[in-house]
C-alpha positions in Angstrom: -27.0 29.9 -23.9 -23.5 30.0 -25.0 -22.4 28.8 -28.0 -21.1 25.0 -28.2 -17.4 24.6 -28.2 -16.3 22.2 -31.0 -14.8 19.4 -30.0 -11.4 18.6 -30.0 -11.1 14.6 -29.4 -7.3 15.4 -27.9 -7.8 18.2 -25.7 -10.9 16.6 -24.4 -9.1 13.0 -23.6 -6.3 14.6 -21.7 -8.4 17.2 -19.8 -11.4 14.8 -19.0 -8.4 12.2 -17.8 -6.8 14.8 -15.2 -10.2 15.9 -14.1 -10.6 12.2 -13.1 -7.7 12.0 -11.4 -8.5 15.1 -9.4 -11.6 13.0 -8.7 -10.5 9.8 -7.2 -7.8 11.6 -5.1 -10.7 13.6 -3.8 -13.6 11.3 -3.4 -11.9 8.0 -2.7 -11.8 7.9 1.1 -15.6 8.8 1.3 -16.3 5.7 -1.6 -14.5 3.3 0.5 -17.0 4.1 3.3 -19.9 4.1 0.8 -19.1 0.6 -0.2 -18.6 -1.3 3.3 -22.0 0.3 4.2 -24.0 -0.8 1.4 -22.2 -4.4 1.2 -22.1 -4.7 5.4 -24.3 -8.0 6.5 -27.4 -7.2 7.9 -27.3 -7.7 11.9 -29.5 -10.5 13.7 -31.8 -10.4 16.2 -29.9 -8.6 19.1 -26.9 -8.1 17.2 -25.4 -4.7 17.1 -25.0 -3.8 12.9 -21.1 -3.5 12.0 -21.3 0.5 11.3 -23.5 2.6 12.9 -23.3 5.3 10.3 -21.0 6.9 8.3 -19.1 8.7 10.3 -18.6 5.0 12.8 -17.3 3.8 9.4 -15.2 6.2 8.9 -13.8 6.3 12.6 -13.7 2.4 12.9 -11.8 2.4 9.3 -9.4 4.9 10.5 -8.8 3.5 13.9 -8.3 -0.1 12.3 -6.1 0.4 9.1 -5.0 3.9 9.3 -5.3 7.0 6.7 -4.2 3.9 4.0 -7.3 1.8 4.7 -9.4 4.8 3.5 -7.5 4.2 0.2 -7.9 0.8 -0.1 -8.7 -0.4 -3.8 -7.6 3.2 -5.5 -5.6 1.9 -7.8 -8.1 -0.3 -9.8 -10.3 3.0 -10.3 -6.7 5.1 -10.7 -5.8 2.9 -13.5 -8.9 3.0 -15.0 -10.1 6.5 -14.5 -7.9 8.4 -17.1 -8.9 6.7 -20.1 -12.6 6.6 -18.6 -13.0 10.5 -18.2 -11.3 11.3 -21.4 -13.6 9.1 -22.8 -16.9 10.3 -20.6 -16.0 13.9 -21.6 -15.3 12.6 -25.1 -18.9 11.1 -25.3 -20.3 14.2 -24.1 -18.8 16.4 -26.9 -19.5 13.9 -29.5 -23.0 13.7 -28.4 -23.2 17.3 -28.7 -21.8 17.1 -31.9 -24.1 14.9 -33.8 -27.5 16.7 -32.2 -25.8 19.9 -34.0 -27.0 21.0 -37.6 -24.3 23.4 -37.6 -21.1 24.3 -35.4 -22.6 27.0 -34.4 -25.9 25.6 -33.4 -26.9 26.3 -29.2 -28.3 22.8 -28.0 -31.4 22.4 -25.5 -31.0 21.1 -22.1 -33.2 18.0 -23.3 -30.3 17.3 -26.2 -27.5 18.0 -23.4 -29.2 15.4 -21.1 -29.3 12.8 -24.2 -25.4 14.0 -24.9 -24.8 13.0 -21.5 -26.1 9.9 -21.4 -24.0 8.6 -24.3 -21.2 9.4 -22.5 -22.5 7.0 -19.7 -22.8 4.0 -22.7 -19.1 4.9 -23.6 -17.7 4.4 -20.2 -19.6 1.5 -18.8 -17.1 -0.9 -21.1 -14.2 0.7 -18.8 -16.4 1.4 -15.4 -18.0 -2.4 -15.1 -14.7 -4.3 -14.3 -13.1 -1.4 -12.4 -16.0 -1.2 -10.2 -16.3 -4.9 -9.7 -12.3 -4.6 -9.2 -12.6 -1.9 -6.3 -15.7 -3.0 -4.4 -14.0 -6.6 -4.0 -11.1 -5.1 -2.3 -12.8 -2.4 -0.7 -14.8 -4.9 1.3 -12.0 -7.8 1.6 -10.2 -5.3 3.9 -13.6 -4.1 5.9 -13.7 -8.5 6.4 -10.4 -9.1 7.6 -10.2 -12.3 4.5 -7.5 -11.5 2.4 -8.4 -13.2 -1.0 -6.5 -10.9 -3.6 -3.1 -9.4 -3.2 -4.3 -6.6 -5.3 -6.0 -5.1 -8.6 -4.1 -7.6 -11.0 -4.1 -10.5 -9.1 -8.1 -9.7 -8.5 -8.4 -9.5 -12.3 -6.3 -13.1 -12.4 -8.7 -15.0 -10.0 -11.9 -13.7 -11.3 -10.6 -14.6 -14.8 -9.4 -18.1 -13.6 -12.9 -18.8 -11.8 -15.3 -17.4 -14.3 -13.8 -15.9 -17.8 -14.1 -12.4 -18.7 -18.2 -12.6 -17.3 -16.6 -12.6 -13.9 -14.7 -9.3 -14.8 -17.6 -7.8 -16.4 -20.1 -9.0 -13.9 -22.5 -6.2 -12.8 -22.2 -4.7 -16.4 -25.6 -4.1 -16.9 -26.5 -2.4 -13.2 -23.5 -0.1 -14.3 -25.3 0.7 -17.7 -28.4 1.4 -15.4 -26.4 3.5 -13.1 -24.2 5.6 -15.5 -27.0 6.2 -18.8 -29.4 8.5 -16.8 -27.4 10.2 -14.0 -24.5 11.2 -16.4 -27.2 13.1 -18.7 -28.4 14.3 -15.4 -24.6 14.9 -14.4 -23.1 17.0 -17.7 -27.0 18.7 -18.4 -26.8 20.1 -14.4 -23.2 21.8 -14.7 -24.0 23.0 -18.3 -27.2 24.5 -16.6 -25.2 26.0 -13.5 -22.5 27.5 -15.9 -24.7 29.2 -18.2 -26.3 30.2 -14.6 -23.6 31.8 -13.3 -22.0 33.4 -16.3 -22.4 37.0 -16.1 -23.9 38.9 -18.8 -21.9 39.4 -21.4 -19.1 37.1 -20.6 -18.6 33.6 -21.6 -18.9 30.4 -20.1 -15.5 29.6 -20.3 -14.9 32.8 -18.0 -16.0 31.4 -14.9 -13.8 32.0 -11.3 -12.8 28.7 -9.9 -15.4 28.9 -6.9 -18.1 29.3 -9.4 -16.7 26.5 -11.3 -16.3 24.2 -8.0 -20.0 25.2 -7.2 -21.3 24.0 -10.4 -19.4 21.1 -10.4 -19.4 20.1 -6.9 -24.2 20.5 -7.2 -23.7 17.9 -10.9 -22.4 15.2 -8.8 -25.1 15.9 -6.4 -27.6 15.8 -8.9 -25.8 12.8 -10.6 -25.6 10.7 -7.3 -29.3 11.9 -6.4 -30.5 9.6 -9.6 -27.6 6.7 -9.6 -27.7 5.8 -6.0 -30.4 3.2 -6.2 -28.5 1.3 -9.0 -25.6 1.7 -7.0 -26.8 0.0 -3.9 -27.8 -2.9 -6.1 -24.7 -2.7 -8.1 -22.4 -3.1 -5.5 -24.5 -5.8 -4.2 -24.5 -7.8 -6.9 -20.9 -7.2 -7.6 -19.6 -8.3 -4.4 -22.1 -11.5 -3.6 -20.4 -15.3 -3.9 -20.9 -16.3 -7.5 -24.3 -18.0 -8.1 -26.1 -16.0 -5.2 -28.7 -13.8 -7.6 -29.1 -16.2 -10.7 -31.7 -13.9 -11.8 -29.2 -11.0 -11.5 -30.2 -7.1 -9.8 -33.9 -8.7 -10.0 -32.7 -10.9 -7.1 -31.1 -8.2 -5.6 -33.6 -6.0 -5.6 -36.3 -8.2 -4.1 -34.1 -9.5 -1.6 -33.0 -6.0 -0.3 -36.9 -4.9 -0.4 -38.0 -7.8 1.4 -35.3 -8.0 4.3 -34.6 -4.1 5.0 -37.4 -2.0 2.8 -37.2 1.0 0.4 -35.2 2.7 2.4 -32.2 0.1 1.8 -31.8 1.5 -1.8 -30.4 4.6 -0.5 -27.9 3.0 1.8 -24.7 5.0 2.3 -26.5 8.3 0.6 -24.8 10.5 3.8 -21.6 9.0 1.9 -22.3 9.5 -1.3 -23.5 13.2 -1.1 -20.3 14.2 1.3 -18.0 12.8 -1.5 -20.0 13.8 -4.3 -19.6 17.3 -4.1 -15.7 17.7 -3.3 -14.8 15.1 -5.7 -17.0 16.1 -8.5 -15.8 20.1 -8.2 -12.3 18.8 -8.1 -12.8 17.1 -10.9 -14.7 19.5 -13.4 -11.9 22.2 -12.1 -9.5 19.6 -13.0 -11.0 19.5 -16.7 -11.7 23.4 -16.9 -7.4 24.1 -15.9 -6.2 21.3 -18.2 -8.0 22.6 -21.3 -7.0 26.1 -20.6 -3.5 25.0 -20.6 -4.5 22.7 -23.7 -6.1 25.7 -25.9 -3.0 28.0 -24.9 -0.7 25.4 -25.7 -1.8 23.4 -28.3 -4.8 26.2 -30.1 -4.8 24.6 -33.8 -5.2 20.9 -32.1 
């Protein structure tokens, strides 16, 4: 494996933030579809489900709400995404640095996984409320009951109803999803970068298609780990107050009882369709921004 780059918090902040914005623009439409499929009501006997699958949900959303419907709730992740991905990439860099005895130490894949897990802990503080607001706005558009005028109105109403606890509802599930998934995310990216680097070259000189492939596959591996906890989180965060008094254990019991083990992979198609392009865009944005920052401010 190649040498680890010395971390630059300033560069990681800006490059990570730019990568995150690229991710949201590329992936939000399929994120909307994913949340709507995960949270739709179970049809009664003889009733047809609201959506027959990913493509039916996409078609219905486009037909009823137009392209704007696919970008519902995007303001919350855009506002949260710049600091979140900045903190995420900074957390990964810090996790690597903490495990190095000298700046030239080459880390094992297990150590890279641990560094990625640290980044998941760092991002949850921003991720949990952003996810809660996003999910509530996405499902209200699907049900037609308009309770929130927008992200800020949603925050105000949640705070009024349940205080700060209401805004951070689902934090434990966000941690359960993001800590192992972030470990897999960064480890996979570093592994594929190393694999795709020609002999005698640096991973920092990878071609655009190679960066896109490594970033896209990192997204796939990330979500393969994250999706069961993500289904539980979406259900829990959008449920009426008091529906699940014992938290995610109640959600898990209900899902397994009513819909079986397959319910933990609800929205799988939408997740995987989104994961590749969104994360390819994220890592390409990050690498491009890092190159620009290294050129513009080499001493930063």
